[in-house]
C-alpha positions as CSV (number, residue, x, y, z in Angstrom):
1,X,-51.5,-76.1,6.3
2,X,-55.1,-76.9,7.0
3,X,-55.7,-77.9,10.6
4,X,-57.4,-81.3,11.2
5,X,-60.3,-79.4,12.7
6,X,-60.7,-77.3,9.5
7,X,-60.4,-80.4,7.4
8,X,-63.0,-82.2,9.6
9,X,-65.4,-79.3,9.1
10,X,-64.9,-79.2,5.4
11,X,-65.5,-82.9,5.2
12,X,-68.8,-82.7,7.2
13,X,-70.0,-79.6,5.3
14,X,-69.0,-81.0,1.8
15,X,-70.2,-84.5,2.6
16,X,-66.7,-85.8,1.9
17,X,-65.5,-88.2,4.5
18,X,-62.4,-89.2,2.4
19,X,-60.7,-86.5,4.5
20,X,-60.5,-89.1,7.3
21,X,-57.6,-90.9,5.5
22,X,-55.5,-87.7,5.8
23,X,-56.4,-86.5,9.3
24,X,-56.6,-89.7,11.4
25,X,-53.4,-90.8,13.1
26,X,-52.8,-94.5,12.5
27,X,-52.9,-95.0,16.3
28,X,-56.1,-92.9,16.9
29,X,-58.3,-93.9,19.8
30,X,-62.0,-93.6,19.4
31,X,-64.5,-93.4,22.3
32,X,-68.0,-94.2,21.4
33,X,-71.1,-93.3,23.5
34,X,-72.5,-96.7,22.5
35,X,-69.5,-99.0,23.1
36,X,-68.0,-99.5,26.5
37,X,-64.4,-100.2,25.3
38,X,-62.3,-97.7,23.5
39,X,-61.5,-98.5,19.9
40,X,-57.9,-98.2,18.7
41,X,-56.7,-97.6,15.1
42,X,-57.5,-95.7,12.0
43,X,-59.6,-98.5,10.4
44,X,-62.1,-98.9,13.2
45,X,-62.2,-95.1,13.9
46,X,-62.9,-94.4,10.2
47,X,-65.6,-97.1,10.2
48,X,-67.4,-95.5,13.2
49,X,-67.1,-92.0,11.8
50,X,-68.3,-93.1,8.4
51,X,-71.3,-94.8,9.9
52,X,-72.0,-91.7,12.0
53,X,-71.7,-89.5,9.0
54,X,-74.1,-91.6,7.0
55,X,-76.5,-91.7,10.0
56,X,-76.5,-88.0,10.6
57,X,-76.1,-86.6,7.1
58,X,-79.8,-86.2,6.4
59,X,-80.8,-85.6,10.0
60,X,-80.1,-81.9,10.3
61,X,-76.8,-82.4,12.0
62,X,-75.1,-79.2,12.9
63,X,-72.6,-77.8,15.4
64,X,-73.9,-75.2,17.8
65,X,-70.9,-74.4,19.9
66,X,-67.1,-74.8,19.6
67,X,-64.3,-74.5,22.2
68,X,-61.0,-74.6,20.4
69,X,-57.5,-74.7,21.9
70,X,-54.1,-75.3,20.3
71,X,-54.5,-79.0,19.7
72,X,-58.0,-79.8,21.0
73,X,-61.5,-78.9,20.3
74,X,-64.9,-79.5,21.9
75,X,-67.7,-79.3,19.4
76,X,-71.4,-79.4,20.6
77,X,-73.9,-80.7,18.0
78,X,-77.6,-81.2,17.7
79,X,-79.6,-83.4,15.3
80,X,-82.9,-85.3,15.2
81,X,-83.5,-88.9,14.1
82,X,-87.0,-90.4,14.0
83,X,-88.3,-87.5,16.2
84,X,-85.7,-88.1,18.8
85,X,-83.7,-85.0,19.6
86,X,-80.0,-85.7,20.0
87,X,-77.5,-83.5,21.9
88,X,-73.9,-84.4,21.7
89,X,-70.3,-83.4,22.0
90,X,-67.3,-84.3,19.9
91,X,-64.0,-84.0,21.7
92,X,-61.1,-84.0,19.3
93,X,-57.4,-84.0,20.1
94,X,-54.6,-83.9,17.5
95,X,-50.8,-84.0,17.6
96,X,-48.1,-81.7,16.3
97,X,-48.3,-83.4,12.9
98,X,-51.9,-82.4,12.6
99,X,-53.2,-85.9,12.9
100,X,-56.2,-86.7,15.1
101,X,-55.1,-88.9,18.0
102,X,-58.3,-89.1,20.0
103,X,-61.9,-88.7,19.0
104,X,-64.5,-88.9,21.8
105,X,-68.3,-88.7,21.3
106,X,-70.8,-88.1,24.1
107,X,-74.5,-88.1,23.5
108,X,-77.6,-87.4,25.6
109,X,-80.4,-88.1,26.6
110,X,-80.6,-91.9,27.0
111,X,-83.2,-92.3,24.3
112,X,-80.9,-90.6,21.9
113,X,-78.1,-93.0,22.8
114,X,-80.4,-95.9,22.1
115,X,-81.5,-94.4,18.7
116,X,-78.0,-93.6,17.6
117,X,-76.9,-97.1,18.6
118,X,-79.7,-98.6,16.5
119,X,-78.8,-96.5,13.5
120,X,-75.1,-96.9,13.8
121,X,-75.5,-100.7,13.9
122,X,-77.6,-100.5,10.7
123,X,-74.9,-98.4,9.0
124,X,-72.0,-100.5,10.1
125,X,-73.9,-103.6,8.8
126,X,-74.8,-101.9,5.5
127,X,-71.2,-100.8,5.0
128,X,-70.1,-104.4,5.7
129,X,-67.7,-102.9,8.3
130,X,-68.4,-105.4,11.0
131,X,-67.4,-108.3,8.7
132,X,-64.4,-106.5,7.3
133,X,-63.0,-105.7,10.8
134,X,-64.1,-109.2,12.1
135,X,-66.1,-107.6,14.8
136,X,-69.5,-108.9,15.8
137,X,-72.3,-106.5,16.6
138,X,-72.7,-108.2,20.0
139,X,-69.2,-107.2,20.9
140,X,-69.8,-103.6,19.7
141,X,-73.3,-103.1,21.0
142,X,-73.7,-105.6,23.8
143,X,-76.6,-107.4,22.1
């Protein structure tokens, strides 16, 4: 059985985010560096991760360090968008069934948070995700 972390890496490398349907628990909790409140559920988590994937796919996104335990991983990444260097960490936790139950993203510096928020909002709007989930951008991004 492929671990959710292996499946995540394969999806990122191959550019295939359909893997999210298989590896996200239906009650997954997503913590965004942009949104104050945690987001609960597969649909909203998939929306955020899809938008992030589309935002980072042509930006030189790559993982630089990994700390992996039995059911949790911390993955440090780097990328650059519009000449803004972005350092971040994905903290991923999964259950015994191999489903991701928590996905937390942290980004620095502050300018990077602003840039990622701007690009994520564009992607979510482009995907029509905000309308589908009946969530306004102001609720997500505080603007």
